[in-house]
N, C-alpha and C positions, 0 to 999 in steps of 0.2 A: 687503402681500406681493405679490411678483412672481409671478403665476400663469402658469407656462409650460405651456400646454395640451398640448404634445407629450409631456411627461413626467409631469405630475400634474394632478389636478383636485380641486376641492372641490365635491361635489355629492351628491345623494340616491342611494341604492343603485339598481341596476337592478331591474327588476320580478321577475326570478327569485330575487333575494336577499331580497325582502320589506322591509317598513318596520316599524321598532320605534319606538313613541312614547316620549316622555320618562317618562311615568307608568309604563309597563311596565318601563322600565329601573329606576326607583326600587323598584317592587314586587319585582323579582327580586333586589335586593341586601338580603337579610335575614340577620341573624346567627342561624342555626340552632344547635342543640347541636353539630352536626358542625363548623360554622364556628368556633364559640367554642373548641372543643377544639384546632383547628389554630392559631388565633391565640394561644391561651394557651401553646402550645408554642413560640411565637416564630417561627412560619413565616408566610410570606406566603400569601395565600389567594385563589383565583380563584372569585368568586361564580358566574360562568357563562362558558362559551366556546361560541360558536355558529359553526362553520366550514362553509362550503359550497364545493363545486367544481363548476363548470358547464363543460361541454364541448360544442361544436358543430363543424360543419365549417368554420366561419369564425373561431372564437376559442376560447381557453381562459381561464377566469376563476376567481379565488379570492376568497372573501369571508370576513371574520372580524369577529365582534363579541364583545368580552370586557370583563369588569369584574374588576379585581383590586386587592388592597390594596398600599399603599406603606408597609408597616410596617418594612421593613429599609432602612437608608441606602443600601446597595449597589443595591437594586432601584429606589429613588427616583432615584439617579444615572443608572441605565440608562434609566429611563423619560423622564428630562428631555431626553436627547439620543440619538436613535436614527437608524440609517441603513437605507434600503431600496434595494436594487439592482434596477434594471429593465433588461430587454433592449431592443434596438431594436424599435420599434413596440409596446412594452408601456407601458401607462398605469397609474399608481398613483393611486387615488381615495381621498380622505379624506371620510368621511361624517359622522363625529362624533369629537370629542375633548372629553371632559367629565370633571369630577371631582364625586363626591358628597362634600360637606364639611358636616358638622353637619346632615345630612338635607336639604341643599339641592343641587340639580343645577346646576352652573356650567359654562357653555360656555367651553372653553379655546381654541377656534380663533382668537379675536382675540389670544390670547397666544402663538400659535404662529408661529415663523419657519421658513421652508422655503427651503433652498438646493439647487440642482441642480449636481452636480459630476461631473467625469469619474471613472470608476472607476479606482482607483490602479494596477491592473495593465494598464490600457489600452495597447495597442501597445508592450508591453515584452517583450523576450526572444522575439520572433517571434510574439507573441500580438496579433492584431488584434481589437478589440472596440469595439462602439458602446454598450456598457452605460453607464448613468448611475447615479450614487449620489445618492439624495435624502436630504438631511440634515434631520431634523425636530427642532427645539428648542422645548420647551414651558416658558414662564416660570411661576414661582410655583407649582410643585408642592410640596406640603407632606407631611411625614411624617404617616402615618395617613390620608391621602386615599385614596379609592377611585377609581382611574383607569378611565375607560370609553373604549375605542378601537374604532371601527368603520371599517373600510377594505376596499378590494378592489384587485385588480390584474387588468387585462385585457390579454391578448396576442392582438392581431388578426393573423391569418395573411396573409403576403404570398406572392407566387409562389415565393419561396425556400423557404417553409415547406410545400412540397407534401406532404412526408411527414406533417407534423402535421395537414394537412387530411384526409389519407386515414386516418391511424391516431391513436388516442388512447392515452396511457400516463400513468398517475398511480399513485403509491404513497402510500397513507395509512399513516402510522406512528403507533401509539398514543402518547399524550402523555407528556411528561416526568414521571418519578415523583417529582420534587421537589414539584410542585404538588398541592394538594388542590382538587378542583372540586366546588362545590355542584351545578352542572349542566354536563354536557359533551355536546355534540351535533355530529355530523358528517353532512353530507348530500352525496351524489354525485348530480348531475343530468345525465342523458344527453339531449342535444338533437341528437345526431347521427343520420344516416340509418342508420348501421350499429349492430348490437348490440354492447354492451360486456360482456365477461365480467369477473367479479371473483372473486378467490381469497383466502380468509382463511387466513393462514399463521402458525404459532407462537402460536395462541391456546391457552389452557390450561383444563382443568377445575378444579373446586374443590380438587382434590388437587395441582394444579400439574403434571399430566401434559399433554404436548403433544397436542392434538386433531388428528385427521386433517384435512388441508386440505379446505376446502369450495369448490366452484366453482358460481357462480350467474350469472345474466345480466340485463342491463338493456336493454330495447328503447327506441326513441326515445320520449321523454316520461316515462320511468320514473325513479324515484329509489331510492337506497339510503340508509337512515338507521341510524346507530348512536348510541344515547343512553344516558347514565349519570347517576345521581343520587348525590350524596355519594360522590364517586369519587376514589380514589388508585390509580394504576396499580400493580398488585401485582408487576410484573416485577422480578426480581432482576437489576438492570442489569449487574452485573459478571459474571454467570454465565448469563444467559439473553438470547436475542434478543427485542427488543421485538416484540410482536404487530403484524402489518401486513396491509394488504389491497392486493393488486395489481389495478389496473383497467387493462384493455387491450382494444382493439378485437378482437372475437372472430375468431380466425384460427388457422392452423396453420403449421408451419415450411415445408412444401412450397409452400403458396400464397405465403408471404412470399418464399421464394427465387425463385419464378417471377415475382413482382412486380418484384424488384430486378435479377435477372440481365439482362433485356433492356437496361437502362440502361447496364450495363458492356459488354455484347456490342456495342452500337452503337459505343461508343468504340473497342473493340479492332478491330472489323472495318474501320474507316476509318483506322486508324493504321498508317502505314508508316514504320518507323525509317529506312530508306534515304532516304526523301524528306525527313524533317524533321531528321535528325541524321546527315548523311553523314560528318562528321568523327569522330563517335563510332563509327560503323560501321567506319571505316577503322582506328581503334585496336583495336576488338574483333577485326577480321579479322587484325590483325598478331600476336595472341596465339595461339600454336599449341596450348598446353596447355589443355584444357577446364576443369580445376580452377581454373587461374589466370584464365581468361576469366570464369568465374562469380564469382570473388572480385573482379575488376576491376569487373564490372557492379554488384555490390552496393555496393561502396565508392564508386563514382561517384555513385550516387543518394543514398547516405547523406551523403556529404561535400561534393559539388559542387552539389547542389540544396538551397537553403536552405529549412528547414522554417518555414512560416508557418501558424499555427493561426488561422483566421478563425472566431470563435465564431458569427457570423451565418450563415456558409455551412454550418456543421456540422449545422444542423437538417435538412438534406437529405442525400441519398446520391448525387446526380448528380456524378460526378467531372469534374474539369477535363481537357480533352484533353491527351494527353501532349506534343503538339507545342508547346502553350502553356507547359506546365511546363518543357520543355527550353529553349525560347526565353527565358523569363523567369528561368530558374534558381531557381525557387521554387514552393512548393505546399504544401498541407496533406497529411494522412496519406493521403487518397484519391488525390490527384494524384501523390504520390511513389510510392505502391504501384502505381498503374496504369502509370506510366512504367517502373518496374522490371519489371513483368510483360511489357510490350511488348519490353523489351530481352532478357529471358530467352527469350521466344518466338523472337526473332531468332537467338539462339545455340543454340536447340534444347533448352532446359531446361524441363521440365514445371513449370508454376507456376500458382497461382490466387490471387485476392484473397479474404480472409476477414474477417468482422466479429468483433470481440472487445470485451470490457470488462474491463480488468485490475482495476479498482477494485471492481466488484461481481461478480466471477467466481463467488464462492461462492454467490450468490443466484440465478444464472441458471437453475440446475436447478429452482428453486422458482417462478420467474417464469412467467407466462403467455407464450406465443409472441408476440414483438413485435420489429420492427426497431429500435424505440426502446430496447430493452434494451442496445444496443451504442453505444459512443462512440468507437471506434477501428478502424482498418483496418491489417492487416498482410498479408504475402505468404507463402503456403505453397509450399514448394519440395519436389518429389520428385526425389531425385538418388541414383543408384546404390543404389536399394532402400531408402533412408532418407528420413524425413520431417523437414523443417526449417521453422522459422518465422522470417522476417526482418522486423524493424521498420524500415521505410525512413526513419523520422524520427530514428533514433539517429545520433549522430556519433561519430567517433573509435573505431570498432570495426574489428578487423582479423582476418585469418586465412582460410585455406581454409574452406569452409562447415562441415566437420565440427569445426573448431576455434574457431568463433566463439562469442560469448556465447549462453547459453541463456535463452530468455524463459519465465518461469513464468506459466502460465495453463492452464485445463482445457477451457473451453467455447468453441466458435466455430461460426459459420455460414458455410459456403463459398458464394461468390457464383457459383452455377451453378443450373441448373434442377433441380427435384425434390429438394431437399436437406432433410435433417433436422438438428437441432442435434447437433453432434458433440462427442465427449469424447476428449481426447488420451490416449495411452497413458502410463503411468509411464515415467520415464527413468532410465537409469544412465549416468554419465559414462564415456566411453571413455578418459579420462585423469584424472590427479590434479590438481584445481584448485589445490591447494597441495602442493608437494613440497619439503620443507625438511630440510636437514642441519645439525645443531648439534654443534659440538665445543667443549668447555670443558676445558681442561687447567690444573691447578693445580700449581705448582712453587714450593717455599719459600713465600713470602708473596704471590706474584703469580699471577693467573689470566689465561689468554688465551682469549678467547671469539670464536668465528667462527660466523657463520650464512650459509649459502648457500640462497637460496629461489628456486624456480621457480614462477611463477604462470601459470595457463592459463585459457582461456575467459573468463568474466565477471571473474574475479579479475585476469587479465592486463590486460583493458581498464580496469578500475577503478584498478589500481595504476599503470598507464601515465599515466592522467589525473592521479592524485595526485602523482606525481613531477614532472609537467609544470607543475602549478599551485601547488605548495607550496614554501615556502622550505626550503632544505637543512637549516638549523639546526633548524627545526620538525620535519622528518622524523626527524632523529637523536634529538631529544628524545622523539618518539613511541615509537621503538624502545627508547630507554633506559627510559622509563616502564614499558613492557611487561615488560622484562627485570628491572627492579627487583622486580616482583611474582613473575615466573616463577622467579627465583633465590631467592625468599623473603627478600630483603634487607629487605622491608617489615616483617619481624618482629623483626629485630635492629638495624636502623639507621634506623628510621622517623624522618622529620623531617630527614634529611640531604639536602642538595642533590644531586639525581640527577646533575648534571653533575660533581660532585666524586667520585661513585662510579665513573662511566664517563668518565674524564678525556679519553681520546684516541679516543673513539668516532668511527667514520666509516662511511658507507654509500655504495655506488656501484652504478650500473647495470652489470652484467657484459655482458648482451646483450639484444637486443630483436628477436625473430624474428617478423615480421609475417605470415608464412605459417603457421607452426605456432601463432601467437598465444601465444608463450611469452616472458615478461618475467622476467629473472633478475637478482637483486640480491645483493650481498655486504655484510654488516655485520661489523665486527670492533672489538674493544676489549680493553684490559687492565684488570684490577681488582685493587687492593690489598686484601689480606685477603679472598680469594675465598670463604671458607667462611661458611655460615650457622652461627651459634653460638647454642645455646639457653640458657636461664637456668641450666642445670646445667653449662655450659661444654663440652657435647658439640658436636663440629663435624660438619657435613654439607656435601656438595655436592648441590645440588638444581636440577632444571629441570622445571617443570610448566607446560604450556601450557593455560591455562584456556579458550582458544578451542575446544579439543577437547571440553570439557564443555559440552553443549548445555543451558544453563540454561532456555531457553524451553521445551524439552521436559519438563524435570524439574518446572517450576513451573506448567505449563499446567493450568488448571481451567476447564471450561465445560460446561454441560449440553447446549447446542445446536450450537455450533460444533465442527467436527472440527479436529484439529490439522493445519495445512498444512505438509507436509514439503518443505522447500526448502534443505536443508543441502548444502554442498559436499563433494566427495570430498577426502580429505586423506591425506598420507603424511609420516611423520617418522622421521628417524634421529637419535637423541640420544645423544651420547657424553660421559661425564663421567670424566675420569682425573686422578689425583693421584700425587704422589711418596710418599704415605702409604699404609699398609695400610688396607684397608677390611674391613668385616664382610660376607663373601661369602655369609652364610647369613641375613642380615636379611630378615624376611618380605616387606617391600614392595620391597626391592631385587631379589629373585628372582621376585616375583609376576608371573605372565603371565595373559593373558585371551584367550578366544575367544568371541565372541558371534555367533550366527547368527540374527538376528531377521529376520522376513519383509521388514522395511523397511530394514534395513542390516546389513552385515557389519563386524565390528570384530575386530582381531587385534593383540595386542602380544606381542612375543617379546624375550627378554633374552639377552645375552651378558655373563657376569660373570667378571672376572679378579681377582687379588689387589690390583690398584691401580685398579680402575675397572670401568665397565660401559657397555653400549650397549643401548638399547631401540629396537626397530623397530615402528612403529605404522602400521597401515593401516585406513582408514575408508572404506567404500564404501556410500553410501546409495542407496536407490531413491526418486527424488524426483518432484516435480510431481504429488503426489497428497495426498488427505486420509486420515489414519490413522483407520480406523473405530473408533468408541468401544469396541467389543468387544475390540479389539486394543491399545487405548492403554495400559492399565495395565502390560501386559508390556513394551511399548515404553518406557514411563517407567522401569520397574524396570531394564531393560537399560542405560539411560543413567545410572541411579544406580550401576550396576556400574562403568561407565567412570570415574565421579567418585570411586570408591573407590581412589584412587592408581594408576589405570591410564591416566592421561593425561600421564605423564611419567616421570621417574626421580629417585631419591634414593639416595645412598650414605652410610653411616655411617663416620666415620674412627675407627680404633683408634689411640689416642694412644700414642706411644712411652714406654718406661720399664716397669720390672718391676711397679710398683704399678698402673699403668694396665692392663697386660695381665692381672694378677690380677683387677682390678676388672671387666674385660671378660668374663673367663672366668666369674666369679661371676654376672654379669648374665645371661650366656647359659644358665648352668646352671639358674637359677631363673626364667627367662622363662615 
């Protein structure tokens, strides 16, 4: 084997991890009644798992020693070839690879082949990474072996890791509930000069009730241990959050903000846009309108400065100087955000840089205060009495600031002195994200269908990108497929080629207003046999938009997670007209609805004539918030009301002829 010292080693564990002798390993692999029960059920079984996390001011290290069965072919396959990804300056150490076979402990390190590869996503799509993938292949593993793996990974801090030197952050998550453990042990070792706080969250009592979080502390040299025997994690994975423990250097938000603010102040104080970007200043000065000047500044940084995510640099919070970012026309989220703030300072717009984490936003309110809770930087803009957040790393977004895309997140830390963790206010759109007018006219055996749709905000940005990057035929097929179900043709002509239903369908961009951020399209087609016909030969014109029905709200079930409310505002005008008479008193044709939920308003109004009807639908949600569990069932019920034929329009055709009229009258009389 080629032992590449910089990426992996084969050696004994460090002193803090301890030494386990072969005989102790054998003694711990015993088939107890608990083990036999799991194995008899056809499950793989972990005899023991011993994990340790060691942190100091010079390194973070993780150690694991485990013994588990290879009774399932899939598990055997995964064990035979595994990948370990290590960061720059991180070393993966193998201490033991053995199998217990027929009571004999066999060393498998001589049968192990190790390759060091570049991580697949290295330097792709603006991502720069020095991560390496260590591929470990073990020969001659056999079904029903017990595999023993003992390894560790050590991340030694460099000058770039100044934040990790100063602050520790580690989240221990309770183990996967697939595995049964004869013995499970986790140890946290604090060898730092600073005290580490730890917070136990989403642990439960014997009745399954969530316990109040507990906060305790580890001083230098102290350890935290959690140990279980004959253990299966009782968490209900689909409906409960796995219990976890958050470890972080003991601090508070004010001290953390005071730690990081001077780093950014130093950059801002020595940055002069006039000096390093005179050409940009000239362009800004030439724009008289302040709204347009602000739009130009945002779009310049988003679209002209290439976003480069350097994974190695993101471990710290020291931003690149804006002069360098401007000169090189590239930078990470910190660099782009700092440049944008410097430009906004120049044009007199109040702005600040803030720390966020879109991926773990829900958990930040539970986490202990730590700068390492965050992984992204955006710009907060205060303009004309309103608060906006701009992600400088996004491309191809347009509009004056009030019309730009909305970023969904709740928690952030502003990079200023004496700050606390802040929570954003809920948001109501000042416009309709989707504003659509549908006209379907049936005459004789031909139906003419026209849709005109105006997209705004995030929807406009997304649809603009979609039309730019997608083949026109594919776009038309997508609309046709949606209409096939919306017109209920899936119920009476299922299996028909959709292109034969909508033979002359076309879709075009009507306008693209990049100031109002409005993207307008027009779709039209003709349909032979436009009516949906049920098995009793009754005919209907129908148009129901299932996008209006929020299935995620109706189906949501979770004990711990709150429902995240991020739906768009929508407005529809749906008109269905025919040269036939319709039933003007049919229940669902005339049914209207008004819903005034604390978290959304919904209104549908009808206008019915002898030959057709129009429904006007307006949906206005209060978004960027979690629906409290005490309010959720009412919220869900109100969405069920929308789903009860209040998300579109249907009209029943009264067939011509005396017998059909008598049949209709009879049906109405006895309904």
